[in-house]
C-alpha positions in Angstrom: 6.2 -8.1 21.9 3.8 -5.5 20.8 2.6 -4.9 17.2 4.8 -2.0 16.4 8.1 -3.8 17.6 6.9 -6.9 15.7 6.6 -5.0 12.4 9.8 -3.0 12.9 11.8 -6.2 13.5 10.2 -7.9 10.4 11.1 -4.9 8.2 14.8 -5.3 9.5 14.8 -8.9 8.6 15.0 -10.1 12.1 12.8 -12.7 13.5 10.1 -11.3 16.0 7.9 -13.4 18.2 5.6 -14.2 15.3 4.8 -13.1 11.7 2.9 -9.7 11.8 -0.4 -9.2 9.8 -1.6 -6.2 7.8 -4.9 -5.1 6.3 -5.0 -2.4 3.6 -8.5 -1.2 4.0 -11.8 -2.7 4.9 -14.7 -2.1 2.4 -17.5 -0.7 4.4 -19.8 -3.8 4.0 -17.0 -5.9 5.5 -16.6 -3.4 8.4 -20.3 -3.7 9.0 -19.9 -7.6 9.2 -17.3 -7.3 11.8 -19.3 -4.6 13.8 -22.3 -6.9 13.8 -20.1 -9.6 15.6 -19.0 -7.3 18.3 -20.4 -7.1 21.8 -22.0 -3.8 22.9 -18.8 -2.9 24.7 -16.7 -3.4 21.6 -18.8 -1.7 19.1 -17.6 1.7 17.8 -19.8 4.6 18.8 -20.4 5.5 15.1 -20.3 2.4 12.9 -20.2 4.7 9.8 -17.1 6.6 10.8 -13.6 5.9 9.5 -12.5 4.8 12.9 -15.0 1.9 12.9 -12.7 0.2 10.4 -9.7 0.5 12.9 -11.8 -0.8 15.7 -12.9 -3.8 13.4 -9.3 -4.5 12.5 -8.5 -4.6 16.2 -11.3 -6.9 16.9 -10.1 -9.2 14.0 -6.7 -9.3 15.6 -4.7 -7.6 12.9 -1.3 -6.0 13.9 -1.6 -3.1 11.3 -3.7 -1.3 8.9 -3.5 1.7 6.4 -4.5 5.1 7.5 -5.3 7.1 4.4 -3.7 10.5 5.1 -3.1 12.9 2.2 -4.1 16.3 3.3 -2.3 18.6 1.0 -3.1 22.3 0.9 -3.6 23.4 -2.7 -6.6 25.6 -2.5 -4.5 28.9 -2.3 -3.2 28.3 -5.7 -5.6 28.0 -8.7 -5.1 24.8 -10.7 -4.3 25.4 -14.4 -7.1 25.6 -17.0 -7.4 22.8 -19.4 -8.5 23.9 -22.9 -12.1 23.1 -23.8 -11.1 21.3 -27.0 -9.0 18.8 -25.0 -11.9 18.1 -22.6 -14.1 17.5 -25.5 -11.7 15.2 -27.4 -11.2 13.0 -24.3 -14.8 13.3 -23.0 -13.7 14.7 -19.7 -16.3 16.5 -17.7 -14.3 17.8 -14.7 -11.0 17.6 -13.2 -9.5 17.9 -9.7 -6.2 19.3 -8.4 -4.5 16.1 -9.3 -5.5 16.5 -13.0 -7.8 13.5 -12.6 -11.2 13.0 -14.1 -13.4 11.0 -11.7 -16.8 9.5 -12.7 -18.5 8.8 -9.4 -15.9 7.2 -7.1 -13.8 5.8 -10.0 -10.8 7.2 -11.8 -11.4 7.6 -15.5 -8.6 9.7 -17.0 -6.0 12.4 -16.6 -5.9 15.8 -18.3 -2.2 16.5 -19.0 -2.4 15.6 -22.6 0.1 18.1 -23.9 3.6 19.3 -23.1 2.2 22.7 -22.3 -0.2 21.3 -19.8 2.6 19.2 -18.3 4.8 22.2 -17.8 2.0 24.2 -16.2 1.1 21.5 -13.8 4.6 20.8 -12.8 4.9 24.6 -11.8 1.6 24.2 -10.0 2.6 21.1 -8.1 5.8 22.9 -6.9 3.5 25.3 -5.1 1.9 22.6 -3.0 2.6 22.6 0.7 1.6 20.2 3.5 -1.4 21.0 5.6 -1.2 22.9 8.9 0.5 21.5 12.0 -2.8 20.7 13.6 -3.5 17.8 11.2 -0.2 16.2 12.2 -0.7 16.7 15.8 -4.2 15.1 15.3 -2.8 12.0 13.6 -0.1 11.6 16.3 -2.9 11.2 18.8 -4.7 8.6 16.6 -1.3 6.7 16.2 -0.5 6.6 19.8 -4.2 5.6 20.9 -4.2 2.7 18.5 -0.7 1.6 19.4 -1.8 1.4 23.0 -4.5 -0.9 21.9 -2.3 -3.0 19.8 -2.8 -1.7 16.2 -0.3 0.2 14.1 -2.2 2.7 11.8 0.3 3.1 9.0 -0.2 6.5 7.2 -0.4 6.5 3.4 0.1 9.7 1.6 1.6 11.3 -1.4 2.1 9.6 -4.9 5.0 9.3 -7.4 4.5 6.4 -9.9 0.6 6.4 -9.8 0.2 10.1 -10.2 2.8 10.4 -12.9 1.0 8.2 -15.3 -2.6 8.8 -14.1 -2.3 12.7 -14.3 -1.5 12.2 -18.0 -3.9 9.2 -18.6 -3.0 5.7 -19.9 -4.3 6.6 -23.3 -1.6 9.3 -23.7 1.2 8.1 -21.4 3.3 6.1 -23.9 3.3 9.1 -26.3 4.5 11.5 -23.6 7.2 9.1 -22.5 8.4 8.8 -26.1 8.1 12.5 -27.1 8.6 14.4 -23.8 10.5 12.1 -21.5 12.2 14.8 -19.5 8.9 16.6 -18.7 7.5 13.2 -17.4 10.6 12.8 -15.3 10.1 16.4 -13.9 6.6 15.5 -13.1 7.7 12.6 -11.0 10.3 14.8 -9.3 7.8 17.5 -8.4 5.4 14.7 -7.0 8.4 13.2 -5.0 9.1 16.7 -3.5 5.6 17.1 -2.0 5.4 13.5 -0.8 8.8 14.0 1.0 7.5 17.1 2.7 4.4 15.4 3.8 6.3 12.4 5.1 8.8 14.7 7.0 5.7 16.2 8.8 4.8 12.7 10.0 8.5 11.7 10.8 8.8 15.0 13.0 6.0 13.7 15.0 7.7 10.3 15.7 5.8 8.2 13.0 8.4 5.8 12.0 6.7 4.0 8.9 4.9 5.4 5.9 3.1 3.9 3.0 2.9 5.3 -0.6 -0.1 3.8 -2.5 1.4 4.1 -5.9 -0.2 1.6 -8.4 1.9 1.2 -11.6 1.0 -2.3 -12.7 -1.7 -4.3 -14.4 -2.6 -8.0 -14.0 0.1 -9.1 -16.4 2.5 -6.2 -16.8 3.6 -2.8 -15.8 2.0 0.3 -17.0 5.5 1.8 -17.6 8.1 0.1 -19.7 10.3 -1.2 -16.8 13.3 0.5 -18.3 11.5 3.9 -18.2 10.2 3.1 -14.7 13.6 2.8 -13.5 14.9 6.0 -15.1 11.8 8.0 -13.9 10.8 6.5 -10.5 13.9 4.9 -9.0 15.7 8.3 -8.4 12.6 9.6 -6.6 12.2 6.5 -4.5 15.8 6.6 -3.5 15.5 10.1 -2.3 12.4 9.2 -0.3 14.0 6.0 1.1 17.1 7.8 2.1 15.1 10.6 3.8 12.9 8.0 5.6 16.1 6.2 6.8 17.6 9.5 7.9 14.6 9.8 10.3 15.0 6.2 11.5 11.7 5.4 9.6 10.6 2.9 7.0 9.3 3.5 3.5 6.7 0.8 2.3 5.3 0.9 -1.2 2.0 -0.5 -2.6 1.1 -1.4 -6.1 -1.4 -3.8 -7.3 -0.7 -6.0 -10.3 2.4 -7.8 -11.5 5.3 -5.8 -10.1 7.9 -8.5 -10.7 10.0 -6.6 -13.2 10.3 -3.6 -10.9 11.2 -5.3 -7.7 15.0 -5.1 -8.4 14.6 -1.3 -8.9 12.8 -1.1 -5.6 15.5 -2.9 -3.9 18.2 -0.6 -5.7 16.2 2.4 -4.4 16.3 1.3 -0.7 12.6 0.8 -0.3 11.8 -1.3 2.7 8.8 -3.2 1.6 6.6 -4.0 -1.4 2.8 -4.9 -0.9 0.3 -6.5 -1.6 1.9 -9.0 -4.1 -1.4 -9.7 -5.7 -2.0 -13.3 -6.0 -4.5 -12.9 -8.9 -1.8 -11.2 -11.0 0.6 -14.1 -10.7 2.7 -13.0 -7.7 3.9 -16.1 -5.9 5.7 -16.0 -2.6 8.1 -18.9 -2.8 10.1 -17.7 -5.9 10.0 -14.0 -4.6 11.3 -15.1 -1.2 14.0 -17.3 -2.8 15.1 -14.4 -5.1 14.5 -11.2 -3.0 13.6 -12.2 0.5 16.7 -10.9 2.2 16.6 -7.7 0.3 13.0 -6.3 0.6 10.2 -7.2 3.0 7.3 -9.0 1.3 3.7 -8.1 2.4 0.3 -9.7 1.7 -0.4 -12.3 -1.0 -3.5 -14.2 0.3 -6.0 -14.1 -2.5 -8.9 -11.9 -1.5 -11.2 -13.3 -4.3 -10.2 -17.0 -4.7 -9.5 -17.8 -1.0 -11.0 -15.1 1.2 -14.3 -14.7 -0.8 -14.9 -18.2 -2.3 -12.7 -20.4 -0.2 -13.6 -22.6 2.7 -12.3 -22.3 6.1 -10.0 -25.3 5.3 -8.9 -23.5 2.1 -8.1 -20.3 3.9 -6.1 -22.1 6.6 -4.1 -24.1 4.1 -3.3 -21.0 2.0 -2.2 -19.1 5.2 0.1 -22.1 6.3 1.5 -22.3 2.7 2.4 -18.5 2.7 4.1 -18.9 6.1 6.1 -21.9 4.8 7.0 -20.0 1.6 8.0 -16.7 3.0 8.3 -16.3 6.7 11.6 -17.9 7.6 14.3 -15.4 8.7 11.8 -12.5 8.9 10.9 -10.1 6.2 7.4 -11.1 5.7 4.1 -9.5 6.8 1.0 -11.6 5.9 -2.2 -10.1 4.7 -4.7 -10.1 1.8 -3.4 -9.4 -1.6 -5.8 -6.4 -1.9 -8.2 -4.6 0.3 -10.5 -6.7 2.5 -13.3 -6.7 0.1 -17.0 -6.6 0.9 -17.3 -10.1 -0.5 -14.8 -11.6 1.9 -16.2 -14.0 4.3 -15.9 -12.9 8.1 -15.0 -16.4 9.0 -12.2 -16.6 6.5 -10.4 -13.4 7.6 -10.7 -14.5 11.2 -9.2 -17.8 10.3 -6.4 -16.2 8.4 -5.4 -14.0 11.3 -5.8 -16.9 13.9 -3.7 -19.2 11.7 -0.9 -16.7 11.6 -1.0 -16.4 15.4 -1.0 -20.3 15.9 1.5 -21.2 13.2 3.4 -18.1 12.5 5.7 -18.1 15.7 9.4 -18.1 15.4 11.4 -20.2 14.8 9.4 -20.7 11.8 11.4 -23.9 10.8 9.3 -25.8 13.3 6.3 -24.9 11.5 7.8 -26.0 8.1 8.7 -29.4 9.5 5.3 -30.0 11.0 3.6 -28.9 7.9 5.8 -31.2 5.7 5.0 -34.0 8.0 1.3 -33.3 8.0 1.3 -33.2 3.9 3.2 -36.5 3.9 0.7 -38.2 6.2 -2.3 -36.9 4.1 -0.5 -38.2 0.8 
């Protein structure tokens, strides 16, 4: 069974030959660790290129990885001007077409601090269009090339929940929800529209799964009040999920943090999978599988800091076996780290994680569970 079929079967709650694996993204220093291990024949021509990460993921044995793909043409429409007094009040030096202020590589704030700016930006977003056809033809070639090699490069693009709060800024978001709820809801709808159009361009090229990287949670809670999240985001996700399914495609959603309170809403919207179930934020596979495992595919969860960075080989293997035991039975589980593959992650631990899945993650998974329990009993 190839990687693509393995993932599709898993997303449909069927048991493939084994549990699939996914990597979000390799931090460049980790990619370099992998490239340094490759033979001359395996090494990418340009170790600094984006494609070096995909070649590294192949070398490590992953089934799938994100492909960040968010080319939206906005340059033909001038973004709205933000009044100088607002920029000064919030110490904002610059802002991009998403209304974001970045300092270096890191997001700092959003500029939509007033209802007037919200209205202007909603109108502006409604003018956004997907990039030209050539970009999607180009990605189709990349998709097919890596599929033949055994890696599914799942495109990520668009934003709904993340952009809704981040364009406003966390320091002003609760106020806007309280005072201008319908405007915030309209912002999410506008973002959903361009996300849908971007995804349609991919679906029309035969791409049958897409990710939205859409962070809406912190370590211990959601950024939204869950009730408001459901009222604002669920209708947009439902439209996106229905649209994906109409194209025989799957919609996968990413959010770091503790997303527990919003999982029922994701299920209600028809989303196919939630990722990465960040271990450090308290997400635990066993109760999630017991409660939601037949309704939404679970992806990720192996701790990138505790286990994959500081853990031993034995700890990594044990955590991977435990994840398989807790979530793999009856399909609906794709194993991966609970975040990006960090620069601090040990090469040996990532390799052990993937190899443990290939060794112990074969179906029927109950055989593994029985062996695992017997092994634990002997050790006790």
